[in-house]
C-alpha positions in Angstrom: 23.5 24.8 22.4 22.5 24.9 18.6 21.7 22.1 16.1 21.4 22.2 12.7 19.5 19.6 10.7 20.8 19.5 7.0 18.5 18.0 5.0 19.5 16.3 1.6 16.0 15.6 0.1 14.4 17.2 -2.2 10.9 16.8 -0.7 11.9 19.5 2.1 9.0 18.3 4.1 9.4 14.5 3.5 9.9 11.4 4.8 13.5 12.5 6.2 12.1 16.2 7.3 9.8 13.6 8.8 12.6 11.3 10.9 14.4 14.2 11.9 11.5 15.9 13.8 10.9 13.1 15.6 15.2 12.7 16.2 14.9 15.9 17.6 11.2 16.7 19.2 10.9 18.8 22.0 14.7 20.9 20.4 14.6 23.9 18.7 17.1 23.4 15.6 17.5 24.9 12.0 16.7 23.5 9.0 19.3 23.8 6.1 17.7 22.4 2.9 20.4 21.8 0.5 18.3 21.6 -2.7 18.5 25.6 -1.5 21.9 25.3 -2.7 24.1 25.3 -5.9 26.7 22.4 -4.8 28.2 20.7 -7.8 30.1 17.8 -7.6 33.6 17.7 -6.5 36.1 19.2 -9.1 32.9 21.6 -10.1 33.2 25.1 -10.2 30.1 26.4 -10.1 28.5 29.9 -10.5 26.6 30.3 -7.2 28.7 27.3 -5.1 26.8 27.5 -1.6 28.7 24.6 -0.1 30.6 27.6 2.1 27.3 28.6 3.4 27.0 25.0 4.7 30.2 24.9 5.9 29.6 28.1 7.9 26.1 26.8 9.1 27.6 23.8 10.0 30.9 25.5 12.2 28.3 27.5 13.7 26.6 24.6 15.6 27.3 22.7 18.5 24.6 19.5 17.4 24.4 18.2 13.5 22.2 15.9 12.0 22.5 15.2 8.5 19.5 13.3 6.7 19.7 11.4 3.3 16.9 9.6 1.8 18.3 6.5 0.6 18.8 6.5 -3.5 20.3 4.2 -5.4 21.1 2.0 -2.8 23.0 4.5 -0.4 23.4 8.1 0.7 21.2 10.9 -1.6 23.5 12.7 -4.5 23.3 16.4 -2.5 24.5 15.2 0.9 27.6 12.7 -0.8 29.1 16.3 -3.4 28.9 18.3 0.3 30.9 15.2 1.5 33.0 14.7 -1.2 33.5 19.0 -1.7 34.2 19.0 2.4 37.9 17.5 1.2 40.6 20.4 0.7 38.1 22.5 1.7 37.6 21.9 5.6 40.5 20.5 8.2 40.9 16.9 9.4 39.6 17.7 12.7 38.0 21.1 11.8 34.7 20.2 13.6 36.2 19.2 16.4 34.1 19.5 19.4 31.0 19.3 17.1 28.7 15.7 17.7 27.0 14.4 14.0 23.8 11.9 13.9 22.5 10.6 11.1 18.8 10.2 9.7 19.1 7.8 7.0 15.1 6.3 5.5 14.4 4.5 2.2 11.1 2.4 1.7 12.8 -0.9 1.6 16.7 -0.5 2.0 18.7 -4.0 2.9 20.8 -4.1 5.9 24.0 -3.5 3.7 22.4 -0.3 2.2 21.9 1.1 5.8 25.7 0.3 6.6 26.8 1.9 4.1 25.9 4.8 4.8 26.6 4.7 8.2 29.8 3.8 7.4 30.3 6.8 5.2 29.2 9.2 8.5 30.8 7.5 11.4 34.4 8.0 8.1 33.6 11.7 8.1 32.8 12.4 11.6 36.3 10.9 12.1 38.1 12.2 10.1 36.2 16.2 10.7 37.1 15.7 14.5 33.5 14.8 15.0 31.4 12.7 17.6 29.7 10.7 15.4 26.6 9.6 18.2 24.6 7.2 15.9 21.9 6.8 12.9 17.9 6.3 12.6 16.3 4.8 10.0 12.7 4.5 11.7 11.1 6.7 13.5 11.1 3.9 16.8 15.1 4.5 16.0 14.4 8.2 15.8 12.0 8.5 19.3 15.0 6.2 21.1 18.3 7.7 20.1 16.4 11.2 20.9 17.6 11.0 24.2 21.1 11.0 23.2 20.9 14.9 21.9 
């Protein structure tokens, strides 16, 4: 089974990566840092666009963990751009058979912020045929959810 961690944080070894490491403790996984790719917003045509590489890596994985810091009350822009840009590029159900986990952390998130981020990930998973497997927002949740990976 292959596991891909898609890190939306600009800090490649920061809290988001640490939370994913706790979730994936004891397992081999690949990390894809979105800051290493040019991925514009929906409708942009930027030179060197990296979305196809991200999609290709996700297609190769059995389990996908998307990680985002909580910025401006929701998921970060790099993750949002990937989700938005899937539309029209990947068929509905195009990632069928994969499992999706979400790690989402911030300094002092309110419950509604976490719920909004998780709602987005649940809808993304459902649209593209993935089984949504849960969200971790702190180390204790990640350790508990790790048993499901």
